C-alpha positions, 0 to 999 in steps of 0.5 A: 500500500502506498502511504499518502502523507498529510501536510503535517506529515510533510512538515516533519519529513522536511525536517528529516530531509533537511538533516539528511541533506545537511549530513551530506554537506558535512561529509562533503566538507570533511572528505579528503585523501588520507582519511578512512571511510570509518572516520567519514562515517563518524562525521555523518553520525555526529552531524545527525545525532547533534541535531536530535535525529537518529541515523536511519541506517544504523542497525537497519537490518543489522547494518553496523554504521550510520552511512553507506560509504561506497568507493569506486567500484562499490555501487552501494552498501559499502561498510565504513572501515578503519582499514579503507583509506580514501585516496586522490582520484577516488569517487566516494558515494555517501548514502545517509538517512536521518530519522526524527519525529517519526519520519525518515529522510534518505539521500546519496551523493557521489563525491570526487576526491581530487582530480578524477578520470574524465571518463568517471567525471562523465559518469557522475554527470550523467548519473546526477543528470538522470536524477534531476531529469526524473525529479523535474518530471515528477508530478501528479498523474505521471507514472513511475515508469515514466521516470524509470524510462527517462533515467534509463534512456538518459544514461544508456544513451550515453553509454552507461549501465543501469543496475537492475537489482536495486531500486528507489522506493517510497519513504515515510515512517518506514525507510523503505515503503511502496512503491518501488522506483526502478531506474529502468522500465517502460513509460506509461507503466507503474503506479501514478504519482499522487499529491502527498506521495514521497519517494526516493529516486536513486539512479545507480549507474555503472561505467561498464557492464551493469552486472553486480555482485554482493560480497561475503559480508552480505552488504557490499555491492560491487560491479562485476567488471571492477569499473566505477559506479555512481549513486545519487539520490533525493527524497522528494514530495509530490505536490500539485505543482510538481516535486519538492526536494526534501533532502536539498543540500544548501 
């Protein structure tokens, strides 16, 4: 069942979204070559908890950290580690959520550290571009498949791969709610967007083949071919006038 949020719910979700977006800003300011992914996770945890919220991911399904931090060929769900050092030329996806007043925010951004390969820069630009295209289309009456097809066409037409195994989702009092929001599909299919719906759109796009594998830790998802992957995500509310980004980063 798709949960429609009241105006009161959306006010609370704005707060959760602001903290979520702010945590990514804090991560972006802190990230540098030589730091570990565990140190970056501590930055996220401190930001969220210092604002009276709880990290949505900490303990979720047994996940042991406050942020999913995924470097280079790790697509999503990277577990922060004191042994994983960030280097110049890396790309680092930071996926965070904040829970406050009964509601979650969920957002991700792929940061570049120092100078990166121009081909990888193209991947970042296309992935974020596909997200912003889908957000610009989101309004009452549009179908989920319209957004999915737009993301797929935008990225595949530029030569990139679209991960099939993981998708966007509804957000609310639960971190993951209906409906699913795939990054591939057919226009004109899927549920229609309605005012009061809140969804997370999150393209996960690869530089090479879209095939992925899950490591033995049960969380870390990497590209099968070892090529880079990018992940961008916003939580948005559907209003009569279109989409409002709840996780906007100042």
